[in-house]
C-alpha positions as CSV (number, residue, x, y, z in Angstrom):
1,M,146.0,105.6,158.7
2,A,144.8,104.1,162.0
3,K,141.4,105.1,163.5
4,V,143.0,106.9,166.4
5,D,145.1,108.9,163.9
6,M,142.3,109.7,161.6
7,A,140.1,111.0,164.5
8,I,142.9,113.3,165.7
9,A,143.2,114.8,162.1
10,E,139.1,115.2,162.1
11,Q,139.1,116.7,165.4
12,A,141.7,119.3,164.4
13,F,139.3,120.5,161.8
14,V,136.2,120.5,163.7
15,D,138.0,122.6,166.6
16,A,138.9,125.0,163.9
17,G,135.2,125.5,162.7
18,L,135.5,123.2,159.6
19,S,133.0,120.5,160.4
20,L,132.4,119.3,156.7
21,F,135.3,116.9,155.5
22,T,136.1,113.6,153.9
23,S,138.3,111.1,155.4
24,G,140.4,108.6,153.3
25,R,142.8,106.0,154.3
26,D,145.7,108.3,154.7
27,Q,144.3,111.9,154.8
28,V,141.4,114.1,155.8
29,R,140.3,116.7,153.6
30,I,137.8,119.7,154.1
31,A,134.6,119.9,151.8
32,K,134.5,122.4,148.9
33,E,131.6,124.2,150.7
34,V,133.8,125.5,153.6
35,K,137.1,126.4,152.1
36,P,138.5,129.5,154.0
37,A,139.8,132.2,151.6
38,G,138.7,129.7,148.6
39,C,141.6,127.4,149.7
40,S,141.4,123.6,150.0
41,M,143.0,121.9,153.0
42,A,144.1,118.4,153.8
43,I,145.8,116.6,156.7
44,Q,148.1,113.7,156.1
45,H,149.6,111.1,158.6
46,K,152.9,110.2,157.8
47,D,155.9,108.3,159.7
48,G,154.1,109.0,163.3
49,S,153.5,112.8,162.6
50,Y,151.1,114.9,160.6
51,E,151.5,117.2,157.5
52,L,148.9,120.0,156.7
53,Y,148.5,121.1,153.0
54,V,147.0,124.3,151.7
55,R,146.2,124.7,148.1
56,G,144.8,128.1,146.8
57,K,145.7,131.3,144.9
58,V,145.0,133.6,147.5
59,A,146.9,131.9,150.0
60,I,150.0,131.7,147.9
61,E,149.8,135.3,146.7
62,Q,149.5,136.5,150.3
63,L,151.7,134.1,151.9
64,D,153.8,136.6,153.9
65,L,150.5,138.1,155.3
66,V,149.3,134.8,156.2
67,N,152.5,133.6,157.8
68,D,152.7,136.8,159.8
69,S,150.0,135.5,162.4
70,L,151.3,131.8,162.4
71,S,153.9,130.4,165.0
72,R,154.6,127.7,162.5
73,P,154.8,129.2,159.0
74,L,153.7,127.5,155.7
75,I,156.2,127.0,153.0
76,K,155.5,126.8,149.5
77,L,156.6,123.4,147.7
78,T,158.9,123.8,144.9
79,G,157.3,123.4,141.7
80,K,153.7,123.0,143.2
81,P,150.9,125.5,143.9
82,V,150.7,124.2,147.5
83,L,151.7,125.3,150.9
84,A,152.8,122.9,153.6
85,C,153.5,122.7,157.4
86,R,155.2,119.6,158.4
87,P,155.9,117.7,160.5
88,I,153.4,118.4,163.2
89,S,153.1,116.3,166.2
90,A,149.5,115.0,167.4
91,Y,149.8,117.4,170.6
92,E,150.1,120.5,168.5
93,L,148.0,119.6,165.5
94,G,144.9,121.4,166.8
95,S,146.5,124.7,167.5
96,V,148.3,124.7,164.1
97,V,145.3,124.1,162.2
98,A,143.4,126.5,164.1
99,E,146.1,129.2,163.5
100,V,146.2,128.4,159.8
101,V,142.4,128.5,159.3
102,G,142.3,131.9,161.2
103,A,145.1,133.3,159.1
104,L,143.3,132.2,156.1
105,K,139.9,133.8,157.1
106,S,141.7,137.1,158.2
107,I,142.4,137.6,154.5
108,E,138.7,137.4,153.5
109,Q,136.4,140.6,154.1
110,P,133.3,139.7,156.3
111,S,130.2,140.7,154.5
112,S,128.5,143.8,155.9
113,D,125.4,141.6,156.7
114,Y,127.5,139.5,158.9
115,L,129.1,142.3,160.9
116,E,125.8,143.9,161.3
117,D,124.4,140.9,163.2
118,F,127.1,141.7,166.0
119,G,125.6,145.2,166.7
120,R,128.0,147.0,169.3
121,W,130.3,144.0,169.1
122,K,130.9,144.8,165.5
123,E,134.2,146.6,166.2
124,L,135.6,143.7,168.2
125,V,134.7,141.4,165.1
126,E,136.5,143.8,162.6
127,Y,139.8,143.6,164.7
128,A,139.8,139.8,165.9
129,N,141.1,136.9,164.2
130,P,138.0,135.3,162.5
131,A,138.8,132.1,164.4
132,V,137.4,133.4,167.5
133,Y,134.2,134.9,165.9
134,G,132.4,132.1,167.6
135,A,133.5,132.8,171.0
136,I,132.6,136.5,170.5
137,N,129.3,135.5,169.4
138,L,128.7,133.6,172.4
139,C,129.7,136.5,174.6
140,R,127.2,138.7,172.8
141,T,124.4,136.5,172.9
142,M,125.0,135.3,176.6
143,N,125.6,138.8,177.7
144,L,129.2,138.1,178.9
145,K,131.5,140.8,179.7
146,T,133.2,142.4,176.7
147,P,136.8,141.1,176.0
148,E,139.8,142.7,174.9
149,V,141.0,141.7,171.4
150,N,144.6,140.8,170.4
151,Y,145.7,141.4,174.1
152,Y,149.4,141.2,175.0
153,I,150.0,139.6,178.5
154,D,152.6,141.3,180.7
155,D,155.5,139.2,182.0
156,G,155.9,140.9,185.2
157,F,159.0,142.6,184.4
158,G,157.7,145.2,181.7
159,G,158.2,142.8,178.7
160,I,155.5,140.7,176.9
161,A,155.0,137.2,177.8
162,A,152.3,136.2,175.4
163,K,149.6,137.4,172.8
164,V,146.0,135.9,173.2
165,E,143.2,136.5,171.0
166,L,140.5,137.4,173.6
167,A,141.4,138.6,177.1
168,W,139.6,139.5,180.4
169,P,142.4,141.1,182.2
170,H,140.6,141.5,185.5
171,E,139.7,137.8,185.6
172,K,143.1,136.8,184.2
173,F,141.1,134.8,181.7
174,A,141.7,134.3,178.0
175,V,141.2,132.5,174.6
176,A,144.1,131.7,172.7
177,I,144.9,129.9,169.2
178,S,148.4,129.1,169.9
179,M,149.1,126.3,172.2
180,E,152.6,128.1,172.8
181,S,150.9,131.3,173.8
182,A,148.6,129.4,176.1
183,L,151.3,127.7,177.9
184,V,153.3,130.9,178.5
185,A,150.3,132.8,179.6
186,Q,149.4,130.0,182.2
187,K,152.9,130.4,183.5
188,S,152.0,134.0,184.1
189,G,149.0,133.0,186.3
190,W,146.3,133.3,183.6
191,E,143.7,130.7,182.9
192,V,143.6,130.2,179.0
193,V,141.5,128.0,176.8
194,T,140.9,127.1,173.2
195,V,137.9,128.4,171.3
196,S,136.3,125.2,171.4
197,E,136.9,124.8,175.2
198,F,135.6,128.4,175.6
199,V,132.3,127.4,173.7
200,D,131.9,123.8,175.2
201,G,132.5,124.9,178.7
202,Y,130.1,127.8,178.7
203,G,128.7,127.0,182.3
204,H,132.4,127.6,183.7
205,V,132.9,130.5,181.4
206,K,129.4,132.1,182.5
207,Q,130.6,132.1,186.1
208,K,133.6,133.9,185.4
209,L,132.4,136.4,182.9
210,C,128.7,136.9,183.2
211,D,127.8,140.7,182.8
212,L,124.9,141.3,184.8
């Protein structure tokens, strides 16, 4: 795998909050210490596109629940205890990985100590996709306005245009995991960012959402 291809795969894991991984010639695999829901994950590059593989008993047993929140569902490989999503373009790899990681984390139960750290934000964390915990924590520690969780954006005709993980309706600002949802919401006049963009672009976010 070329260096640029490897870098795209590595960045997909980093953006999903999995910063510990090992890189080989043709794949990037997360480290054992960071397995969401006890599942191992690997990204392979093949014939100009990417393939995401998930191995773990919990994911296989609860595949329907995991797939319920994915725009690109995982499929079980015949005769193997492995789930796969393929092919994936370089453009959509980051959002697909973030969705899968969030779905896997959603079938884990956060510890009571972890939730207590969030204080009055605890209820948001309990209902939010774990992939946006970092964004919620930033809101909490930096005294930003409280977002709506799992918000459905209206298309202007009484229907639903898109679902986003965090939303500030008055500011028409949102955080989304799915690239497809982000694009649809943007067409409806919203500014939508990924979790990593939200955290990395704190200065811009603070101007919009500071709760003073």
